[in-house]
N, C-alpha and C positions, 0 to 999 in steps of 0.2 A: 538554376533550379529546374527540376524536371517537370514536364507538363504532360497532360493527356494520359494514355494508357500506362506509360512508364511510371508516372507519379502515382496512379491508382494502384499499380502492383506494389510499389514501394511502401504504400500505407499499410500493407499486410505483412511486411517483413519486420521481424523482431530486432530491435537495436541491441548492440552489445551493452553489457552493464557498465563498461568503462565509458561508452559514449553517453549513456544516460546520466552518468555522474556529473558531467560538466555542463549539461544543458539546464538553463534556468536555475542556476545554483543558488542565487540570492533568494528566489521565491521558495525553493525547497527548504533552505535553512530556516526561513521565517515560519514555514508550515511546521517543520519539525519542532522548533522551540515552543510553538503554541500547543502542539499535540502533547508535549511533556506535561502541560498543566491539566490535561484531561485524564491522566493516569489515576489520580485521586487515590481511592482505596483499593484499586486493583491489586491482586496478589499473584494472579496467574494470567499471562498474556501470550498471544501469538504475534510475532512480528514478521511481516512479509519480507521478501528478499529484494525489493526494489531499491532504487537509489535514494528516494525520499525516506523510505523506511530505515535505510542505513544511517542517515543523518538523525532521524528520530532516536535510533538505538544509541547513538553517541551521546545524546542528551541524558540518557539514563545511567551513565557511568557512575554518577554519585547519588542515584536514587535509592530509596529504601529497598530492601531485598525483594526480588521478584522471581517467580518461576517463569522462564522465558522459553517458549518453543519457537523454533524457526527452521525453515528449510534453506536459509541463506548463509553461505560461508562468509559473505561480507558482513552479515549481522554478528556472527561469531567474532570476526576480527574487530568490529566496532566495540564489542563488550569485553575484549581481551583484558584481563587484569582486574575487572570489576568483580572481585571474588565474592561479594555479598549476594550476587545473583546465581540462581541455578539455571544453567543453560542446557537445553535439551535439543537434540537433533533426531529426527526420525530416520529410519533407513530409507534407501532410495538410490536412484541412479543420478550421477552428477551431470547436470547440464552446463557445459563449459561456457556457453555464451552468456549465461545469466549467473554463473557461480552459485547454483542452487541445486537442491536435490528434488527429484520428481519420481513419479511412478506409483504403482499400487501399494508399495510398502509405506509410502507417506500416508495414504488414506487409511490403511489398516492400523497403523500406529495411532492415528488420531481417533479412530472409531469409538474407543471406550474412554475417552478423556473429556474434560470439561474445562473451559477457560473463561475468565471474567470478560476479556475483551480481545478482539483481533484488530491490529493496526495494519491496514491493507492499502496497497496501491492498485492502480488499474491503468491499462494502456489507453482505454477510452471509456468515457462516461457520457451517457445520454439520459436526459430527464425522463424519457419514456421507456427506453429499452434497458436501462440499467448499466451495469459494469460489464466490460468485455476485455478480452486479451488476444494477443497474437497466437499463442500456443495452446493447443488442445489439452496437453497434459497439465499445463499450468491452470487451465480453467477447471479441470477435474479436482486438483488438489486445493484450489481456492474454495471450491464448493464444499469440500470436506472440512476446511478450516472454519468456514462460515457456520456449518452445521453444529460444531461443538463450541461455539462462542456465544456468550450471552449478549454481548454488545459489539457492534461493528463500527469501527472508526476508519473512514477512508481519507488517506492523505494524497492529495493530487493538486498540482498547480493548474492554473486556468487553461493551459494549452491542451489538457487531457479531455476537456469537454468538447467532444467532436463526434463525428459519425461513428456508429458502433463498429467494433472490430469483428473478426470472424467468429469468435467463440464467446458467447454470453455466459456469465456464471452467477450473476446476482441481480435480483430485482431492486429497484430503488427503495421500495417500501421496507426491505429487509435491513437497510442501513439505518443506523441511529444518528451518526454525525459525519459530516464532511468538513474537512479543513482544507481550504484552498486560499487563493490570494485575491487581492482587490481587482485583478484583471477580469474576473468573472462578472458578466453582465447581470443587471437586476432581473431581467426577464428569465434568465436561466435559474437564478436563485429562487425566484418566486415559483417557478414550475416545480422545482425540487421540494421546496418547503411545503407546497400544497399537498405533497404526498407524505407529509409527516416527518421529514428529515430535517435536522438542525444543521444549518450551514454557517460556518465561521469563515469570514474573509479577512486575512491578515495582510498588513501592509509592510513589505520588506524595508521600505524607507523608514518607517517608524521603528522597526526592529533595530536598524543600524544606529539610531539615536540613543538606544539604551546602553 
């Protein structure tokens, strides 16, 4: 493992989507399955392009019809064949490392729209600083998605609760719900809930028993 300045520099580097997909997979699957129960009466949603969001999208393949906006090609793949849903992609430039669209066209597409909920990931979550990410363009489009969504649901395993990344895009108070795993400590949960956010901690072991 890297230590010192090398490790510090690596903390600001964006992982490939294929690398993210295999890290903490059991935790992410449990989070995704629980998040499915939160959809409720939502009819229009935005799904982020992250690896946990992809697993969440897979749980929606047999859900009631939804209008789904996403910037993630991986989300489109996850919902391929689920013809009851209306899948929308904004314009934009392809970011190969994350298999997602980005740029001003994403923001302009979203500007005049409104969604019931945004299901969002984050590279880093801090109880004080809020959500942050590695990539500046991603931070801008995440802000645009948050602006047009009535409810914000963050899907993040407990390893994402760490020092803030380079680009902050959302205050904790703007979030309605966080779905994470039982690895997140009580002190962090209490600090977040004190700011009015509902935190659900799911146990991947319990999920495996079902």
